[in-house]
C-alpha positions as CSV (number, residue, x, y, z in Angstrom):
1,M,97.2,152.7,87.9
2,T,98.6,154.1,84.7
3,F,98.5,152.4,81.3
4,Y,98.4,153.5,77.7
5,R,95.4,154.2,75.5
6,L,96.1,153.0,71.9
7,H,95.3,155.0,68.8
8,D,92.6,153.6,66.6
9,S,94.5,154.5,63.4
10,Y,98.0,153.4,64.5
11,P,98.6,149.7,65.3
12,G,101.8,150.2,67.4
13,F,102.3,149.6,71.1
14,P,104.4,151.1,73.9
15,D,107.4,149.2,75.2
16,P,106.1,146.1,77.0
17,R,108.6,146.6,79.7
18,D,106.4,149.5,80.8
19,A,103.5,147.2,81.7
20,E,101.9,147.4,85.2
21,P,103.0,144.8,87.8
22,N,99.9,142.8,86.9
23,G,100.9,142.8,83.2
24,L,98.4,145.3,81.9
25,L,100.0,147.5,79.3
26,A,97.4,149.3,77.2
27,M,93.7,149.5,76.3
28,G,91.8,150.2,73.2
29,G,92.6,149.7,69.5
30,D,91.2,146.8,67.6
31,L,91.8,143.2,66.8
32,S,93.0,143.6,63.2
33,P,95.5,141.1,61.9
34,E,98.2,143.9,61.6
35,R,97.7,144.9,65.3
36,L,97.6,141.4,66.6
37,L,100.8,140.3,64.8
38,I,102.6,143.4,66.0
39,A,101.4,142.6,69.5
40,Y,102.6,139.0,69.5
41,S,105.9,140.0,68.0
42,M,106.4,142.3,71.1
43,G,105.2,139.7,73.6
44,I,101.8,141.3,74.1
45,F,98.4,139.6,73.9
46,P,94.8,140.7,74.3
47,W,92.8,139.5,77.3
48,Y,89.6,141.1,78.5
49,N,86.0,140.5,79.6
50,P,83.1,140.7,77.3
51,G,81.8,144.3,77.1
52,D,85.0,145.8,78.3
53,P,87.5,147.7,76.1
54,I,90.3,145.6,74.6
55,L,93.0,145.2,77.2
56,W,96.6,144.3,76.2
57,H,99.0,142.4,78.6
58,C,102.6,141.4,79.0
59,P,102.9,139.6,82.3
60,D,106.0,139.4,84.5
61,P,107.0,136.7,85.0
62,R,105.8,134.8,81.9
63,M,105.0,131.1,81.8
64,V,107.2,129.5,79.0
65,L,107.7,126.0,77.9
66,L,110.8,125.1,75.9
67,P,109.9,122.2,73.6
68,E,112.9,120.2,74.7
69,D,111.7,120.4,78.3
70,L,108.4,118.6,77.6
71,H,107.5,116.4,80.5
72,V,104.9,113.6,80.0
73,S,103.6,112.0,83.2
74,R,103.7,108.2,83.7
75,S,99.9,108.2,83.8
76,L,99.6,110.0,80.5
77,R,102.1,107.8,78.6
78,P,99.7,104.8,78.2
79,V,96.9,107.1,77.1
80,L,99.2,108.5,74.3
81,A,100.2,105.0,73.3
82,R,96.8,103.2,73.3
83,C,94.0,105.8,73.0
84,G,93.4,105.1,69.3
85,W,92.7,108.7,68.7
86,S,94.0,110.6,65.6
87,I,95.7,113.9,65.5
88,R,95.0,116.5,62.8
89,Y,96.3,120.0,62.2
90,D,94.3,123.0,60.9
91,S,91.4,120.8,59.7
92,A,88.8,122.3,62.1
93,F,90.2,125.6,63.4
94,A,86.7,127.2,63.7
95,Q,85.4,124.3,65.7
96,V,88.4,124.3,68.0
97,I,88.2,128.0,68.9
98,R,84.4,127.8,69.4
99,S,84.8,124.8,71.5
100,C,87.3,126.6,73.7
101,A,84.9,129.5,74.0
102,T,81.9,127.3,75.0
103,T,83.3,124.5,77.1
104,P,82.6,125.0,80.8
105,R,85.7,125.4,83.0
106,R,86.0,124.7,86.7
107,G,86.0,128.0,88.7
108,Q,85.3,130.1,85.6
109,V,82.1,131.9,84.7
110,G,81.8,132.9,81.0
111,T,84.6,133.2,78.6
112,W,87.1,135.8,77.4
113,I,86.9,134.3,73.9
114,T,84.3,136.8,72.6
115,P,82.7,136.7,69.1
116,E,85.1,139.5,68.0
117,M,88.0,137.4,69.3
118,I,86.8,134.4,67.4
119,K,86.5,136.4,64.2
120,A,89.9,137.9,64.7
121,Y,91.7,134.6,65.2
122,E,89.8,133.0,62.4
123,R,91.2,135.7,60.1
124,L,94.7,135.0,61.4
125,H,94.1,131.4,60.6
126,E,93.0,132.3,57.1
127,L,96.3,134.3,56.7
128,G,98.3,131.3,57.9
129,F,99.4,132.5,61.3
130,A,96.9,130.8,63.7
131,H,96.8,127.0,64.0
132,S,94.8,124.3,65.7
133,V,95.9,120.8,66.9
134,E,92.9,118.5,67.0
135,V,92.2,115.2,68.7
136,W,89.6,113.0,66.8
137,D,87.8,109.8,67.8
138,K,86.8,108.7,64.3
139,N,84.6,111.7,63.2
140,D,84.2,113.2,66.6
141,L,86.3,116.2,67.6
142,I,87.0,115.5,71.3
143,G,89.8,117.9,72.2
144,G,92.1,120.5,70.8
145,V,94.4,123.6,71.3
146,Y,95.0,126.7,69.2
147,G,97.4,129.5,69.1
148,V,99.6,131.7,66.9
149,A,103.0,131.0,65.3
150,L,105.6,133.6,64.5
151,G,109.2,132.7,63.7
152,R,110.1,129.8,66.0
153,A,107.8,130.9,68.7
154,F,104.3,129.5,69.3
155,F,101.8,131.5,71.5
156,G,99.3,129.1,73.1
157,E,95.8,130.6,73.5
158,S,93.4,128.0,74.8
159,M,92.4,124.3,74.8
160,F,89.4,122.2,75.4
161,Y,88.4,118.6,75.9
162,R,85.2,116.5,75.7
163,R,86.9,113.3,76.8
164,P,89.3,112.9,79.7
165,N,92.9,113.6,78.7
166,A,92.0,114.7,75.2
167,S,93.4,118.2,75.7
168,K,96.5,116.8,77.2
169,V,97.0,114.6,74.1
170,A,96.6,117.6,71.9
171,L,99.1,119.6,73.9
172,V,101.7,116.9,73.9
173,N,101.4,116.4,70.2
174,L,101.7,120.2,69.7
175,I,104.9,120.4,71.7
176,R,106.4,117.4,70.0
177,R,105.7,119.0,66.7
178,L,107.2,122.3,67.7
179,D,110.3,120.5,68.9
180,A,110.6,118.6,65.6
181,K,110.2,121.8,63.6
182,G,112.9,123.6,65.6
183,Y,110.7,126.0,67.5
184,E,112.5,127.6,70.4
185,L,109.6,128.4,72.8
186,M,105.9,128.0,73.5
187,D,104.4,131.0,75.3
188,C,101.8,129.8,77.9
189,Q,101.2,133.4,79.1
190,Q,99.9,133.0,82.7
191,Q,101.3,130.7,85.4
192,T,99.2,127.6,85.9
193,E,99.8,124.3,87.5
194,H,98.5,122.6,84.4
195,T,101.2,123.9,82.0
196,A,103.8,123.5,84.8
197,R,103.1,119.7,84.8
198,F,104.2,119.6,81.2
199,G,107.5,121.4,81.8
200,A,106.6,125.1,81.6
201,Q,108.4,127.4,83.9
202,P,108.1,131.1,84.8
203,M,110.5,133.4,83.0
204,Q,111.3,137.0,83.8
205,R,109.7,139.3,81.3
206,S,113.1,140.8,80.2
207,E,114.4,137.2,79.6
208,F,111.3,136.2,77.8
209,L,111.4,139.3,75.5
210,D,115.1,138.5,74.7
211,A,114.3,134.9,73.9
212,L,111.3,135.9,71.8
213,G,113.5,138.3,69.8
214,E,115.9,135.5,68.9
215,A,113.0,133.2,68.0
216,L,111.6,135.8,65.7
217,C,114.8,136.0,63.7
218,H,113.6,132.9,61.9
219,T,111.1,132.6,59.0
220,T,107.5,132.1,60.1
221,E,106.0,128.7,59.2
222,R,103.0,130.3,57.5
223,G,100.1,128.4,56.0
224,P,98.2,125.2,56.9
225,W,100.1,122.7,59.1
226,T,100.3,119.1,57.9
227,T,100.8,115.8,59.8
228,D,104.3,115.2,58.3
């Protein structure tokens, strides 16, 4: 297996089309805001185990959800209509990312959201690029999702729930907001049955990179998101 080793002093990346069949492109570097923003703009994201070097990926195919293709199941519709929960944006980013890191997941041991990852994405949030969608039951945070926005592309990172369906409610509200704001795609990274249920489909890497390039021609919605 051959992949690239990044320079510590230069935040650039090789062509993502050169990634290995499993999506692995490069290793090393850091999680500085500059490097992360360059990575996302090229369709690359960090994903690695605690204690390992930073690994950078660009899978082929890529799971992508076009906001206009959102599918809400019949069983979820009454939950959205009658749950009584409230939706907030960017009011508890630190709580959301930490909850994503600590919430147990079926079939998964540990988490890839390391302390350095948390610190890096909190910095992106402070700079106005990373956002959270939160589901609240009065004063209790019961679910949420976070990711990065560039141009009219949103890169979903992780979600969690403490009540059944809370993460689904967060995801639906996120996608509806993206659609209302004119976003062209939501990157779901890896293929999963969960995102497929909401309308995400695999897209060949070359097609995804072309679509991403078009989405990045638009101004980034930078700064805290609001409910309007």
